[in-house]
N, C-alpha and C positions, 0 to 999 in steps of 0.2 A: 376272819382270822383264816390263815391259810390249811387247807384240807390235807390229811394225809395223800388223797387222791392227786391233789393239784402237785402237791411236793416230790410225789413219786413219778409222776407224769413227765415233769420238768427233769429230774434227775435221769430217767430213761432217755428222754430227748437229748438232755446233755451229753451223756455217757454216749449215745449213738453219733453226734454230731462230731465229739472230739476224738472219736475213735479211743475211748476210754473204757473198755470193757470192764464189767462189776460181776463178781460173783454173787451167788445170792446172800451171803453174809454181809459183803460188802456193802451192796446195795440197803440192805436192812439197816445197818448200822449207821450209813449216810442220812439217809432218810430218817432215821431217829435223830440225829444230831440237828440235821436242817429243821425239822418240826421244832425243837428247842429253842433255835437259835432266832429261827423267823416267828416266833410265838406272837400274835398280835397284828400280824403283816396278811392284808388281803389275798385271797387268790390273785385278783387280776394285778396285783404290784408283783407277786411271786412271777407270772407269766412274763411280765415286762420287764423284770429284771434280769430275768434268764436271758431274754429277747435282745436287750442292751449290752448284757456281757457276750455274747455270740458277736456282737458286732464290734466290741471292744478288746477282746482279748483272744489268744490262739491256744491257750491253755483250759482244762477243767478247773471250773470255778470251786474256791472254799467257799463255806458259808458265809465267811466274812466279805467274799467278793458280791455275792447276791444282796446281802445286807445293806453294803455301799452303795450299790445301786437303787436299793428299794429307798434309802434315805434321801438319794437325789430324786426320785420320783416325787417324795413326800414334800421336799423344799420346793420343787417347781410347782406342786399343786397349791401350797402356800402361796407362794409369791401370785402365782395365777389368781388366787380368791384375794389377795391383798390388793392387787392391779384393779381388780373389777370392782371391788367396795370404793375405791378412790374414784374410779368414773361415775359410779353410781352416785357417790357423794357430791361430785363436781356437777353433773348433770342435774341435781335437783336446784343448783344456785345459778345455772347457766340461762341467760335468755337466748331467744333467737335474734337475728339482725334487727329486724321490725321491731320485735318487744322492748329491745335494749334502746331504740331510737326513740320510741314512746316514752320509756323511763326517762330518758335524759333530757326529752322535751318536757315533760311534767316536772322535773327538777329544777330545771333552770326557770321555770316561772314563779 
């Protein structure tokens, strides 16, 4: 789960990068809202989503912007796991060239 420390660090970083100064009350409110919206998201995904946003947008992000990037990261991770699962399953049934020749010769007899 995203920690308050990580959320506040990313808001502060984004505020600086986007030259979007926040007074103390705004900062606290934004941190509270982000914590609520990003509940269940890892610190790593919050950090990566903030980086993705900085690469893709010229504007200070809303919580929905960050969540959209998190969902993209999670979908990518899922696709990688599924791809790896397919490769592992395939490798169990794949013979080397020499083993396949031996198998074919044995089957032909």
